[in-house]
N, C-alpha and C positions, 0 to 999 in steps of 0.2 A: 631596467633599461628605460631611458627617457627619449622620446622622439619629439621633434618640433615640426610645426606646420610651416607654410610658406612665409608667414610674417614673424616667425620666431617664437610663437607662443608654445608653451609646453603642452603636449597632449598627455592625457592619462589613459590608463587601461581600465578605468572604472566601468565604462560601458561593456567592455568585453567580459569583465568579471560578473557583472549583472546578468549578461546573456548566458554565460556558462552556468551560473547558479540557477537561473530560471530553467535552463535545459535539464540540469540535474534533478530539479524538483519535479518537472514533468515526467522525466524518465522513471523516477522512483514511484510516482503515482501510477504510471502505466504498469510497472512491474507488480505493484500491489493489487491493482485491478485484475491483472491476469491471474495472479495467485488466488484471489477470491473467486474468480470464475471457474478455475480448475477445481477448487474445493467444493463449490456449489454443484458442479457437474458430478463429481465423485460421490457426494452425499446423496444426490437425487438418484444415482444409479444403485444405491443400496436398497435392499428390501426393508420392509417395516421391522422384521425380526432383527436384522443386522443393526438398524438404527437403534432399536430398543437395547440391544447388547452394549452399545457404546453410550447409552444414556440420553439420547435425544429423540424427540418425536418428529415426524415428517413436517408438521407445521412449525417447528422451531428451526428449520434449516436456514431460512432467510436471516433470522435473528442471529443465529450462530455464525454464519458467514460474515455478517456485517460487524459483529462484535466478537471476533475470534479470541480475544484475550479475556473475555468474561465467560465464565462457566454458566450455561443455562440451567444447570441443576442447583445453582446456589452455593456450590462448594467454594470456599474461600481458600486460596493458596497463600502461603506465607511469601512475603516479598523477597 
């Protein structure tokens, strides 16, 4: 759909697309941040024994939360 302003020039919807894309990016970043915070809280709630059972130490929690797709134990998973 094409709209025209008062002097007949064609308006585009590019600014709207840019705004929507920016909003989607911010929304995705917010959801990712909330997921990391939830994971961080859950890991800190575990005892040292429970953390040991899953293979991470308490001082590795921040690294693990920030790099969720990297195994802190050095295990390499096939792609």
